[in-house]
N, C-alpha and C positions, 0 to 999 in steps of 0.2 A: 068421536074422538073428543075428551078435552085435553088441552095443552096448554102450559104457562112456559110463555116464554122469558126470558131475565135476559137484559138488556145493560149494558154500562151508557147508552146512550138510547135518547129514543130516537125510535129511526124513522120518525117525521120531519121536516119531509124528506126523501129520500135521494141525498146526495152528499155524494161520496161513497167509497167502496164498500166499508162497512153498512154501511146504512142502508143501502141500495142491497144488500146482500140480503140480508134480513127483513127486510117491507116486503120482498118478492117470497119470500119462506110463508110469511103473516098472508099476502094477498094470497097465496095459491093454498095455502091449508085453510083458511078461512072461509072456502065453497065448499067444504065437507066437513071441518072441525066445527067446534069453538075455540076460539082462541083469547086466552088472559095476556096479560102483557104486565109485568112491574118494569120498571126502568128511574131509574136515574134523571134527573134534569138539572144543567148549570145554571139556569134563569127561572121565573116563574109567568113567562112570557113565554117561555117552551110550549105551555099546556096547551095553548091556545093553537096548535097545531094537529090536538086531537080532534079539532071539532071536525074537520074534512076527512077525516081517518077514522070516522065512529064507527062505521060502519064495517069492519074487518076486525071489530074486537066485542066479545061479548062483557069484561072488563078491562079495566085501565086502573093502576095504580101507580103516581110516582114520587120518588123522594130526589126532594132539591139537596144538590150536594156542587155547593160553591167553590169557585178555585181558588180560595182562601185558604177553606179547609182539605181541601185536596193535596195543597203544594204541603199544608202542616203534617197531612195523616205520612203523605209522601218522605218528608224529613227524618220521621221519629222512626222507619224502617231502614235508615240507612244500615243498622248493626246484623237484621234482620237478613235471614237468608231466603225469605221469598221476595218476590221481585218487587221493585218500587210504584210498581204500575197496582196490582194486588192491595197495597197499602191504598195509594189512590181513591181507588175505589171503595174502600171499605170503612162502611158506617153498621154500627149497633141494631141503629134502627131499620135500615135495609133487612139484617139479617132477621132480627123479629117478624118485618112486615110477609117476609116468603114466606115464613116457615106457618103465621099464623093462615097466611094463606095456603097453603100446601094442606093444614088441617083441614081448613074449612069447607077447601073447594072440590074434594073427591078428583083428582085428577089422573091423566091415563097416562100424562106423558110431560116431565120439566125439559124444556130446552133452553139450555142455557148459551148464549152469543157470547164468546171469546174468553180467553180465559181471566179477563177479568172480574168476571162473573164467577168461575167455578168455586172459589174458595165457600162462594156460600151453600152449597148444598155438596159439596165433594166425598158427605160422610151421610148425607139421606140414607134412609132406607125403608121400602117399602111403596117407589114409587121409580119405574127408569125412567133414565137421564140421558141426556144425549148432550155435546160437549160441541159445538163448532167450535172448534178455534180458526179456522178458516185461511191464513196463514202461518208460516210456522216463521213466530217475530222472532226467534233467537238468529233464526239467518239473516232478516231484515237489517238487527242489531251487528251482526258477524259483517256483514257489508260497507253499513254505515262506519265503522272506523276507522277503515280505507283511507276515506273521504272527509270526513269528518272536521272541522278543526277550529269551532267556535268552543264556546263552555261546557256542550251538552256534550263534548265528545269525550272526557273523564265518566259522565252517568254513564251513556253508551258501550261505552268499556265494561265499566260492572255491571249494568242491567244485563249484558251478552249473557253472561256466566250464571248469572240468576235465572234466568228466562229461560234459559236451555234447560237447567235442573228442573224446574216448576214443571217445562213443559211435559218433560220423559216422567217425570212423576205421578201427573193431575191425569191422563191420560188412562193409569190403570184403576181410577175411582169411580169411570163413568160406563156405561154399557154399551155405547159405542162415542168414539169421537170421529167430526167431518174436517176434513181440509182439502181445500181448493184446488190442487195438484198434486201432482205424483211427485212433483221436483219438492215440495214440502213433507211430501212422506216420506222418500229417499235422505234425505237430510235428517227427520228426528233420525230414520233406524239406524245410523250410524248412532244412537246414543240411547237403543232401548230393542228387544224387540217385540216389544207388544204389538200384534196384528190387528187390534180393534181398531183399526182405524181403515173410512170408507172415503170416499174423492168422491166430492160435490160440484164439480164447477161451476163460475158465476156463466148468467148466462146474456141476452140482450132480447130487449122489445123488440120484433123486428117488425112489429105495428105500428110505433113508433119512431124507431127508425127506419124509415125506408129508403128505401134503394135511390138516389138521384143521378140522375144522368144528363143535368143540364149546364147552364154556363157558370163556369165555375173563374175564377181570378188566378193568374198563372202565376202571378207575384207573389200569392199570400200562402204561409207556410202556418201551420197549427199545433197548441201541446193544448191539450187537455189534461185537468188533474185540480185535484186538491190542494193548492197551494200555501197553505201551514204546512206538511208533511215534510217531514226532511226528503224522503228521494225524490220526490218533485221538483222541491227545488235547486236540488244538485242536480238533476237531470235540465232543468230551466238555465240553469248558470255555463253547465259547459258545453250547451249547445251554444249559449251566444256566444263565448270565447273561442272553442277549439271548431267547432261545426258552422256557423254560420260566416265568420269570414271568408270563407272560404268558398260557399256558396255565392257568397257576392261578388270577387273577383271573377265570378262568370256570369253572374245573374246581378248585377247590382241594382236594381229597382224590388228584389224580393225583400219582404218584410213578414215580423214570426208575429206571431200572435198567443200571448201565454193567456187562454180562459181557464179560467179557476177563481173559487172562493178564498177569502184569507190569504190574500200574497203577501209574504214575509218581507221584510221591510231591505233583503237582498234580493228580492225578485223584483220588488218597485223600484228600486233602481237602476235593474237593468232596464227599464223605461225610461233613462235619462238618451239612450240613445236613439236617435229617430227611426233606424229599422227595426226597433223591437216596441209592440204594444201588450202593454198589459192591462187587462177589464176589472179582472176582479169577478165578482159572483156575478153567473149570469142566469136567468130563469131558463131556457130552452138552448144549449149548445147547438142544437140543428141546422140553425142559419148559419152559425163558423164552422159545421163541419160542409155545406152544401159550398159555399162559397172557396174552400181553400182547393189548391192545386194537390198540396199535398198536407197528411196529419203523421208528426213525427213520434218520438218514443224513446227518446236518448235516456236511458235507466241506464245508472250504474248501481243503485242501492233497489230493494228493495224484496219482497218476494210476492208467492201467490201471483195473482192471472191481473191483468194491467185492463180495467175494462173502456179506458179509452180506446184501444186497439180494438175491442168488438165491437164498439160503439161503429168507430171507424170506418171498420170492413164492412157496415152491414150499411152503411151509408153510401159506400162505392169509394172514399175518401180513400187514394190508397196512400200504405203505412211504412214507415221506412223504422225498425229498429233496433235498439242492441239486442242479444243473445240475452242479456238478462232481462228486456222488457221484455220478451214472447214468449219467457217461460210457461209452460204450463197450457200451452194452443196449440194443438195441434197442426201446426201449420208446416206446408213446403216451402221454402225460401227463393225468391225467384218465380212462384205459382201466383200464388194469394199473398206474399207481403216481403219485401226487401229488409236482407239484415244486415248489419255490418258493426265489424268489430273495434273500428279506429276510425278517425274524426276526417279524415283524408277519403276515407271511402264513402265512410254516411256521408258527408257532404259531395262525393260524387253522384250515390247513388239519391239522392233528392234531387240533383240538377238533371239527373235522368230519365226521371221522372215526371220532371217540368218540359222538358225538350220533346219528349218522344211519347206523343197521345198514344198509337197503338200499344207499348207498353203498359200507359198510365190504364188506359180502358182494358187492358187486360187481368193486369193486378185486380182490377176493382171489380170485375165479373164472376174471378174468381174467390177473391176473398166476399163477397155475398153469399154464395152458392155455399161454404165452406161455414159460414155464419149459419145457413137456414138448416144446413145437413149436419148439424154439431153442437151449438150452440145457441139453441132458445131457449128462453125459459122454459118454455113447457117438456122440452127433453130434459134440462136438468133437473128439474122439479118431479118428475116423473118419477128420475130416480132415488129422491129424499122420500119422495111417500113411500116407496118400495120398503126403504131402511126405517123408518118409522113404523109400521106395521109388523116387517122383522121383531124388529125389539119391543115393540108393544106384546105382539104377541108371544111370543116366547118369555117374556116377563111374569104374562100369565097363567 
């Protein structure tokens, strides 16, 4: 089978949730199918990453889209009913390239990653299409406006309604649509009766994130995430201001390590306190998870599945999360993870895991078992393969 992937960002290297997802889709499907990729790049140097991953792709074409051009596009879409992000990622050059490739490529399937690329092929006929929405982005925006107090508050408020209308309309154009969790599907179901949606959760590479049962630092708590996003920056700011001080009253030597690329100015400022460490980008998060007593996921904003939780669970680093953070993962709170919806209780649960070795080990072992049973990439990608076979077969 020949499959054409359309992505708004080059999925190499696979850093960040959306890149990680589509990278694993491509990696898995390339074993038995011929994969072509068309993607935007924000900088010409990004093309250098293709060398390392060339074996996964039969063909690849990129289109340069600078931030200046993107912001200009988005501003022109202020009065449009379409979301800002659709305008942000729209270029006539990309549209022409996609249709030239489809006309010459004899593809069996077009796989579209995120609604940002859906506009290009929403009216395409003759080739079956799958749209991977990943998350219900409108749910993310709906939650963001509760906490956002910066210059983007108004943008989020406007974009929330635009995205919700667009999501519920665009799915009717595709033969099949994918979401990462039932939470996202149930949210969109409030606004549409379209049932052409399948759940394909994220997975974790359990051979890479091997279980660790060695020495760790009792005074180290970690957070993993792409720190340029508001959901992650809000989570660590909330933790530092409302939870960490309560933990340090009981355990004054505890330090909080924020691991992730592109920390915002707000996040970098948190490191002015001696008990907070902001690393910025790290090539390998595993050493940080091995050393940590606890991994935290104090999310108040977001949608989909948190990879940070799956990766921590796979390595046996026990997790404390808010209910929002653990959405989409089929866990039993108190067995594979601890869940809290208040800052005081969250602090208490982190403290308990650090002080109670038996509890920590029990959570650690149970979490690894759950990941092995339900959340390996092999399991989730077999679901994807089945959906693709069904869509292509039905079209033929």
